[in-house]
C-alpha positions in Angstrom: 120.1 66.9 -81.5 123.1 68.2 -83.1 123.4 71.2 -80.7 123.3 69.0 -77.8 126.1 66.9 -79.2 128.3 70.0 -79.9 127.5 71.4 -76.2 128.5 67.9 -74.8 131.8 67.8 -76.9 132.8 71.4 -75.6 132.1 70.4 -72.0 134.0 67.3 -72.2 137.0 69.2 -73.7 136.7 71.9 -71.1 136.7 69.1 -68.3 139.9 67.5 -69.9 141.6 70.9 -70.1 140.6 71.9 -66.4 141.6 68.5 -65.1 145.2 68.8 -66.8 145.6 72.2 -65.4 144.7 71.2 -61.9 147.0 68.1 -62.0 149.8 70.5 -63.1 149.3 72.7 -60.2 149.3 69.8 -57.8 152.4 68.4 -59.1 154.2 71.8 -59.0 153.0 72.2 -55.5 154.2 69.0 -54.5 157.7 69.3 -56.0 158.2 72.7 -54.2 157.4 71.4 -50.7 160.5 71.7 -48.5 159.7 68.9 -46.2 159.3 66.4 -49.0 162.8 67.6 -50.5 164.7 67.1 -47.3 163.4 63.6 -46.7 164.0 62.5 -50.3 166.7 60.2 -50.6 167.5 61.1 -54.1 169.0 64.5 -53.1 170.8 63.4 -50.1 174.1 64.9 -49.8 176.9 62.2 -48.9 179.9 63.4 -47.1 183.2 62.5 -48.8 185.8 60.6 -46.9 189.5 60.7 -47.7 191.0 57.2 -48.0 194.7 56.2 -47.7 196.6 53.2 -48.4 198.6 51.1 -45.8 202.3 51.2 -47.0 202.7 47.6 -45.7 199.8 45.7 -47.0 198.1 48.1 -49.4 194.8 48.0 -47.6 192.7 51.3 -48.4 191.0 52.7 -45.2 189.7 56.1 -44.2 192.4 58.5 -43.1 190.8 59.0 -39.8 191.0 55.5 -38.8 194.6 55.1 -40.2 197.8 55.2 -38.1 200.3 58.0 -39.5 203.8 57.8 -39.5 206.7 59.5 -41.3 206.8 56.8 -43.8 203.1 56.9 -44.8 199.8 55.5 -43.1 199.3 52.0 -41.7 196.3 49.9 -41.0 197.2 48.7 -37.6 200.0 49.0 -35.0 201.5 45.6 -36.3 202.1 46.9 -39.6 203.5 49.9 -38.2 206.0 48.0 -36.0 206.9 45.8 -39.0 207.5 48.9 -41.1 207.9 48.9 -44.9 207.5 45.5 -46.7 210.8 43.8 -48.1 211.4 44.2 -51.7 211.6 40.4 -52.0 208.0 40.0 -50.8 206.8 42.6 -53.2 208.5 41.1 -56.4 207.0 37.4 -55.7 
C-alpha cells in the first residue's frame, strides 16, 4: 500500500511539472507571435504633433493647422488680420 502511495505522489509531481513546462512554452510562443504584437494597443506607436500658440488669443493648435506670419502663428484669418493683441487688453 505504501509503495502505491509513493508512486502516485511521484506521478502527481511529474504531472504538475510537465503542466508548468507546457504552460510556459505556450506563453513564450504566444508572446513571440508577430501578428499579435502588431494588433496590440499596448505597443502602438503614436506620432507626435508639434503644437503652436496663437499670438492673438493664446489658443494651442497643431502647427499644420495654424496660419503662419512674420509675427508668429494664428488660429484663424480673423486673428491674423487683427494682429497682436493690445497691451491694455492683456493686463486686464
